[in-house]
C-alpha positions in Angstrom: 9.3 0.1 5.2 8.2 0.9 8.7 9.1 0.5 12.3 6.3 1.5 14.5 5.0 -1.8 15.8 7.2 -3.2 18.5 6.6 -6.8 19.0 7.4 -9.4 21.6 6.0 -12.7 22.7 7.2 -16.2 22.1 7.1 -18.4 19.0 3.6 -19.0 17.5 3.8 -22.6 18.7 3.8 -21.4 22.3 0.6 -20.6 24.2 1.3 -16.9 24.5 0.3 -14.8 21.5 2.6 -12.1 20.2 2.3 -8.7 21.9 2.0 -5.9 19.5 2.3 -2.3 20.5 0.4 0.1 18.3 0.0 3.9 18.1 -3.4 5.2 18.8 -5.7 5.1 15.8 -3.8 2.7 13.7 -3.4 -1.1 13.8 -0.7 -2.6 11.7 1.0 -5.9 11.1 4.7 -6.6 10.6 6.7 -5.4 7.7 6.1 -5.9 4.9 2.7 -7.5 5.3 1.5 -3.9 5.5 3.0 -0.5 5.8 3.4 1.2 9.1 2.8 4.8 9.9 5.6 6.9 8.5 6.3 9.0 5.5 6.9 7.0 2.4 9.4 8.6 0.0 9.4 7.4 -3.6 12.1 8.6 -5.9 12.1 8.8 -9.7 14.8 6.8 -11.4 17.9 6.6 -9.3 16.1 8.6 -6.6 14.2 5.5 -5.2 14.8 4.8 -1.6 13.0 3.3 1.4 11.2 5.3 4.0 12.6 6.4 7.3 11.8 4.2 10.3 10.1 6.7 12.5 6.7 7.1 14.1 4.5 9.5 12.1 1.5 11.5 12.3 -1.8 10.7 10.6 -2.3 11.1 6.9 -5.8 12.4 6.0 -7.6 10.8 3.1 -10.3 13.1 2.2 -12.3 16.1 3.4 -15.5 14.2 3.6 -14.2 10.7 4.4 -15.6 9.5 7.8 -12.5 7.3 8.1 -10.1 10.1 7.7 -9.0 10.2 11.4 -8.0 6.6 11.3 -5.8 6.8 8.3 -2.1 6.9 9.0 1.2 6.3 7.2 1.2 6.5 3.4 -2.4 6.1 2.6 -1.5 6.6 -1.0 -1.1 9.6 -3.0 -0.8 9.7 -6.7 2.3 10.9 -8.4 2.2 13.7 -10.9 4.5 11.7 -13.2 3.1 10.7 -16.5 1.9 7.1 -17.1 5.0 4.9 -17.5 5.1 1.5 -19.1 8.6 0.0 -19.5 9.0 -2.9 -21.8 12.3 -4.7 -21.1 12.1 -7.6 -23.5 10.2 -8.6 -26.6 10.5 -12.3 -25.7 7.4 -14.3 -25.2 8.0 -17.2 -22.7 6.1 -20.4 -23.0 3.0 -20.6 -20.8 4.5 -23.7 -19.2 7.1 -21.6 -17.3 6.8 -20.5 -13.7 4.0 -18.4 -12.3 5.0 -16.0 -9.5 2.5 -16.4 -6.7 3.9 -14.1 -4.0 6.4 -11.3 -3.9 7.4 -9.8 -0.6 4.3 -10.7 1.3 1.8 -9.8 -1.5 -0.1 -12.0 -4.0 0.8 -11.7 -7.6 -1.3 -12.5 -10.7 -0.6 -14.1 -14.1 -2.2 -12.6 -17.2 -1.1 -14.4 -20.4 2.6 -15.2 -20.1 3.5 -12.5 -17.6 3.2 -12.7 -13.8 2.5 -9.2 -12.3 3.5 -8.3 -8.8 3.1 -5.1 -6.7 6.3 -3.2 -5.8 4.9 -0.8 -3.1 8.3 0.7 -2.3 8.4 2.1 -5.8 4.7 2.7 -6.6 4.7 0.3 -9.5 3.8 -3.1 -10.9 6.5 -5.4 -12.1 6.0 -8.1 -14.7 8.0 -11.4 -14.8 8.1 -13.9 -17.6 8.0 -17.7 -17.1 11.8 -17.7 -16.3 11.2 -15.1 -13.6 13.0 -12.3 -15.5 11.6 -8.8 -15.4 10.0 -7.9 -18.7 7.8 -5.0 -17.9 7.0 -2.4 -15.3 3.9 -0.2 -15.0 3.9 3.2 -13.2 1.0 5.5 -13.0 -0.3 8.4 -10.8 -3.0 6.0 -9.5 -0.4 3.6 -8.1 0.5 4.9 -4.8 1.2 1.9 -2.6 0.0 -1.2 -4.5 -0.3 -4.2 -2.2 -1.8 -7.0 -4.3 -2.6 -7.9 -8.0 -5.4 -10.1 -9.3 -6.3 -11.0 -12.9 -9.6 -9.6 -14.2 -10.7 -10.4 -17.7 -7.2 -10.1 -19.1 -6.5 -7.0 -17.0 -4.9 -6.3 -13.7 -6.9 -5.5 -10.6 -4.7 -3.7 -8.1 -5.4 -3.4 -4.4 -4.1 -0.1 -3.0 -2.9 -0.1 0.6 -5.9 2.1 1.7 -8.3 -0.3 0.0 -9.1 1.4 -3.3 -9.1 -0.8 -6.4 -7.5 0.3 -9.7 -7.9 -1.8 -12.9 -5.1 -1.5 -15.6 -4.8 -3.2 -18.9 -1.4 -4.9 -19.5 -0.2 -1.9 -21.6 -0.4 0.1 -18.4 -3.5 2.1 -19.2 -5.9 2.7 -16.3 -9.4 1.4 -17.0 -11.4 2.0 -13.9 -11.1 2.4 -10.1 -13.5 2.3 -7.2 -13.6 2.9 -3.5 -13.4 0.2 -0.8 -16.6 -1.4 0.5 -14.8 -2.0 3.8 -12.6 0.6 5.7 -9.8 -1.0 3.7 -10.3 -3.9 1.3 -8.2 -6.7 -0.4 -9.5 -8.0 -3.7 -9.4 -11.4 -5.3 -10.8 -12.5 -8.6 -12.0 -15.6 -10.5 -13.4 -15.4 -14.0 -15.8 -12.4 -13.8 -16.2 -12.5 -10.1 -14.6 -10.1 -7.6 -14.5 -10.7 -3.9 -13.5 -8.1 -1.3 -12.2 -9.0 2.1 -11.0 -6.7 5.0 -7.4 -6.0 4.1 -4.6 -7.5 6.2 -2.4 -4.7 4.9 -4.2 -1.8 6.6 -6.2 -2.7 9.7 -8.0 -0.1 11.7 -9.8 0.3 14.9 -13.4 0.2 13.7 -16.1 -1.4 15.8 -18.5 -4.0 14.3 -21.7 -5.7 15.6 -21.7 -8.7 13.3 -24.2 -7.3 10.8 -21.5 -6.9 8.1 -20.6 -9.9 5.9 -17.2 -11.5 6.0 -16.8 -10.8 2.3 -18.4 -8.7 -0.4 -19.1 -10.0 -3.8 -18.6 -7.2 -6.4 -19.5 -6.8 -10.0 -16.8 -5.9 -12.5 -17.4 -2.2 -11.9 -16.6 -2.7 -8.3 -20.2 -2.4 -7.0 -21.1 -4.6 -4.1 -23.9 -7.1 -5.0 -24.2 -9.2 -1.9 -22.4 -10.3 1.2 -20.9 -13.7 1.9 -19.9 -15.5 5.1 -20.3 -14.6 8.8 -17.9 -12.4 10.7 -16.4 -13.3 14.0 -17.1 -10.6 16.6 -14.4 -10.6 19.3 -15.1 -9.7 22.9 -13.8 -6.2 22.1 -15.9 -5.1 19.2 -13.4 -2.4 18.5 -11.0 -5.1 17.3 -13.4 -6.6 14.8 -11.6 -5.3 11.8 -8.4 -7.1 13.0 -10.3 -10.3 13.8 -11.9 -10.4 10.4 -9.1 -9.1 8.1 -7.4 -11.8 6.1 -6.1 -13.2 2.8 -8.5 -14.2 0.1 -8.3 -16.2 -3.2 -10.8 -17.7 -5.7 -10.7 -21.1 -7.3 -11.8 -22.0 -10.8 -14.7 -24.1 -9.4 -16.2 -21.0 -7.9 -14.8 -21.7 -4.5 -13.6 -18.9 -2.2 -10.7 -19.4 0.1 -10.3 -17.1 3.1 -7.5 -17.1 5.8 -7.9 -14.8 8.8 -4.8 -12.7 9.6 -4.9 -13.5 13.3 -6.4 -17.0 13.5 -5.1 -20.4 12.7 -7.6 -21.5 10.1 -8.1 -21.5 6.4 -11.7 -21.7 5.1 -13.1 -22.9 1.8 -16.5 -21.4 1.0 -18.8 -22.4 -1.8 -20.2 -19.6 -4.1 -23.1 -19.0 -1.6 -20.7 -18.4 1.3 -21.3 -21.8 3.0 -18.3 -23.4 4.6 -17.0 -26.5 2.7 -14.0 -27.2 4.9 -11.8 -25.6 7.6 -8.1 -26.4 7.8 -5.9 -25.7 10.8 -2.1 -26.1 11.3 -2.2 -26.7 15.1 -0.1 -23.6 15.9 -1.6 -22.8 19.3 -2.7 -24.7 22.3 -5.3 -22.0 22.8 -6.3 -19.2 20.6 -7.8 -16.2 22.4 -9.3 -13.3 20.5 -7.2 -10.2 20.0 -7.4 -8.0 23.1 -6.0 -4.8 24.5 -3.1 -4.7 26.8 -2.4 -2.0 29.4 -1.4 1.1 27.5 2.1 2.6 27.6 1.8 6.3 27.3 -0.1 7.2 24.2 0.5 3.8 22.6 -2.4 1.3 22.3 -1.1 -2.2 22.8 -2.9 -5.2 21.4 -2.1 -8.9 22.0 -2.6 -11.0 18.8 -0.7 -13.3 16.6 0.0 -12.9 12.9 -0.9 -16.2 11.2 -2.0 -15.9 7.6 -0.4 -13.4 5.2 -1.5 -14.2 1.6 -3.3 -16.9 -0.5 -3.0 -17.9 -4.1 -4.2 -20.7 -6.3 -1.3 -22.1 -8.2 -1.2 -23.2 -11.9 -1.2 -26.8 -10.6 -4.7 -26.1 -9.0 -3.5 -26.4 -5.4 -4.0 -23.7 -2.8 -0.8 -22.0 -1.5 -0.9 -20.2 1.8 1.8 -17.8 2.8 1.8 -17.6 6.6 3.9 -16.9 9.7 6.3 -19.4 11.2 6.2 -17.4 14.5 3.6 -15.2 16.1 5.2 -12.0 15.0 5.7 -13.1 11.4 9.4 -12.5 11.5 9.8 -15.8 9.7 7.5 -17.0 7.0 6.2 -20.5 6.0 4.5 -21.9 3.0 1.7 -24.4 3.2 0.3 -26.2 0.2 -3.3 -27.5 0.5 -5.4 -29.9 -1.5 -8.4 -27.8 -2.6 -10.8 -30.7 -2.5 -10.2 -31.7 1.1 -8.2 -28.9 2.8 -5.5 -31.4 3.7 -2.1 -29.8 4.0 0.0 -31.6 1.3 3.4 -30.0 2.2 4.8 -27.3 4.4 8.0 -25.4 3.9 9.7 -23.2 6.5 11.0 -20.2 4.6 12.8 -18.5 7.5 12.7 -15.0 6.1 10.5 -11.9 6.6 9.8 -11.6 2.9 9.9 -14.0 0.0 9.2 -14.7 -3.6 7.4 -18.0 -4.4 6.9 -19.3 -7.9 5.2 -22.6 -9.1 4.9 -24.3 -12.4 2.1 -26.5 -13.7 3.7 -29.6 -12.3 3.7 -28.2 -8.8 7.4 -27.5 -8.7 8.1 -24.7 -6.2 10.8 -22.2 -6.4 11.6 -19.9 -3.5 13.7 -16.8 -4.4 15.0 -13.6 -2.8 12.5 -10.8 -3.6 15.2 -8.1 -3.6 17.2 -10.1 -6.1 14.2 -10.4 -8.4 13.4 -6.7 -8.2 17.1 -5.8 -8.7 16.7 -6.9 -12.4 14.6 -3.9 -13.0 16.6 -1.1 -14.7 16.6 2.4 -13.3 14.3 4.7 -15.1 15.1 8.4 -15.7 13.2 11.1 -13.9 9.6 11.8 -15.0 8.2 15.2 -15.6 5.7 16.5 -13.1 2.4 16.5 -15.0 0.0 18.1 -15.5 1.7 21.4 -15.1 -0.5 23.5 -12.8 -1.8 27.0 -13.6 -3.4 28.3 -10.3 -4.1 31.6 -8.7 -2.4 32.7 -5.5 -4.2 34.3 -2.6 -4.1 37.7 -4.4 -5.5 36.3 -7.6 -2.2 36.4 -9.4 -1.9 33.4 -11.8 1.1 31.2 -11.0 2.4 28.5 -13.3 4.7 25.6 -12.8 7.0 27.1 -15.3 7.5 30.0 -12.9 9.6 27.6 -10.7 11.8 26.4 -13.5 15.5 26.6 -12.7 14.8 26.0 -9.0 14.6 22.9 -6.9 10.9 23.0 -5.9 8.7 21.3 -3.3 5.1 21.0 -4.5 3.0 20.4 -1.4 -0.7 19.5 -1.4 -2.5 20.4 1.8 -5.9 21.3 3.2 -7.2 23.1 6.3 -9.0 20.0 7.5 -5.9 17.8 7.4 -4.4 17.5 10.8 -1.0 16.2 9.6 -0.8 19.2 7.4 -1.0 21.4 10.4 1.9 19.5 12.0 3.9 19.7 8.7 3.6 23.5 8.0 6.1 24.7 10.6 8.7 22.3 9.2 8.0 23.5 5.7 8.5 27.1 6.9 11.9 26.2 8.5 12.9 24.4 5.3 11.9 27.4 3.2 14.3 29.7 5.1 17.3 27.4 4.9 17.9 27.8 1.1 18.3 30.7 -1.2 15.3 31.6 -3.4 17.6 31.3 -6.4 18.0 27.6 -5.6 14.8 26.4 -3.8 11.2 27.3 -3.6 7.9 25.8 -2.3 4.6 25.8 -4.1 2.0 25.0 -1.4 -1.3 24.1 -3.1 -4.5 24.2 -1.0 -7.1 21.7 -1.9 -9.8 23.3 0.3 -13.2 23.8 -1.1 -13.9 26.5 1.4 -11.9 29.6 0.8 -12.8 30.9 4.2 -11.3 27.9 5.9 -8.2 28.0 3.7 -7.6 31.7 4.6 -8.2 31.0 8.3 -5.5 28.3 8.1 -3.1 30.7 6.4 -3.9 33.4 9.0 -3.0 31.0 11.7 0.3 29.7 10.3 1.6 32.7 8.3 3.5 30.6 5.8 6.4 32.5 4.2 6.0 30.6 1.0 3.4 31.2 -1.7 -0.1 29.6 -1.3 -1.8 28.5 -4.4 -5.6 27.9 -4.6 -6.7 24.5 -5.8 -10.4 24.9 -5.0 -10.9 21.2 -4.2 -10.0 20.0 -7.7 -6.5 18.7 -7.0 -7.3 15.2 -5.9 -9.1 14.5 -9.2 -6.2 15.8 -11.2 -3.3 14.3 -9.3 -5.0 11.2 -8.0 -3.5 11.3 -4.5 -5.4 9.3 -1.9 -4.5 11.3 1.2 -2.9 14.5 2.5 -0.3 15.8 2.9 1.3 14.8 -0.4 4.5 16.4 -1.7 6.6 16.1 -4.8 10.2 17.3 -5.0 11.2 18.6 -8.4 14.6 19.3 -9.9 15.4 22.5 -11.8 13.9 21.0 -15.0 10.6 20.2 -13.4 11.3 16.5 -13.1 10.4 14.3 -10.1 13.2 13.7 -7.7 11.0 12.0 -5.1 7.5 11.8 -3.8 6.5 11.9 -0.1 3.3 10.4 1.1 2.2 11.8 4.5 4.1 13.6 7.2 7.0 11.8 8.9 8.2 14.4 11.4 11.7 15.8 11.9 13.5 12.7 10.4 11.7 13.1 7.2 12.6 16.8 6.9 16.2 16.2 7.8 16.4 13.7 4.9 14.6 16.1 2.7 17.0 18.9 3.5 19.9 16.6 2.6 18.3 15.6 -0.7 17.7 19.3 -1.6 21.2 20.2 -0.7 22.7 17.4 -2.8 20.6 18.4 -5.7 21.7 22.0 -5.5 25.3 21.1 -5.0 25.2 18.7 -8.0 23.7 21.4 -10.2 26.4 23.9 -9.0 29.2 21.5 -9.7 27.8 20.8 -13.2 28.0 24.5 -14.1 31.5 25.2 -12.7 
């Protein structure tokens, strides 16, 4: 999924922490614990594929978001595809089957007889029965890059990579969503309680002075009620988000479990936020705070270890901690803890970068290959792009999506305040000139509120393709979480793939190849 962070250093058991090189403005962990800066390409049906491994430019979230300049990679963008729920089986497995705790490096959640796990590569949730067979999938425009799932009153609380929360019922209908109380949050639930931690899946350079809580307790509408716990402020306050990001889980007794991403400790807190116990594995002889290393060019280099990846309370009542076997998290480990004492009951070296862990009520553990589990999911056909737009161009002429039928079309959402959009526009102009207008077109939709700023942008770049005027309404309609966001459509207006963010020349080279293949396939079909 990414390949921007270059990592070195010795094993986590050595005294030297891993050295992680990061591009300015973005702090990321290793794949797939979170997604690195690059364009994420999502296909519809057989068009699914992984993203190119190339450094990317920033991806802006919102015109008024103060964190916009820190957002990079695929900060989410909704698809225009219609809501999709695929039911693969009518079987109802016994509740005594296995519960999936982790998939990839993300926590899953069991609701009823189905364990739901995020599949960020394909912008969907996948449901597994007690025998760990895929029985359902949920796709929705609001699912851009889901990173975690937690149960909430018989529903599914999904953590998006950029920290937003989306609640779905198990039929796939979105119920509510809210913004993150932290720059990016990870959510855990227990009964009617929701706790937000700083997400380990999207860490940013944001200074803190210790006044913020370690965790936020939220009501069921996602509104923060009060803070819990005390943060650790490192010597470099700019690295406070990294120092306090971590995995979180809730127990049935009201306890809260928190495991920092970069420190060798797991905490149990009571409902008031007071520490009940603190467990350590003894991974390091010394454990310094994250700190900056001398830069290399434009890269910001930070020394830190990756320790804790995800937490889950199993159906047997024990706490399961997915962590790193080495300081760069190239190999994972699983620790099982007694929730009463914090004693580590058992440890298993998994030896892989990603995993799937399931447990039954008796505490029997199954470790599986995550790709093999997901390979059970059948390929869906292409979804129609929806809703179909009807927008004015710069002259006031009304342009409809239907006007692009019978052409392969790139629908691109942009805004004048989006810096990655500025970098992307010259590539789009070159792409536009490479294909005949009989075969390919671009619909570039501005989401600017200010018409003057939009027109100034157009005057600067002189795009050869049509500009459509969205008047700031597009985000609410298409549910994207950042710009630029593009959707490639076939001649019937169906989604070939979605592209979150701007990934440079590599992205556009692959995009050209995809367009050419689609045109050639249509030509061959009509010979």
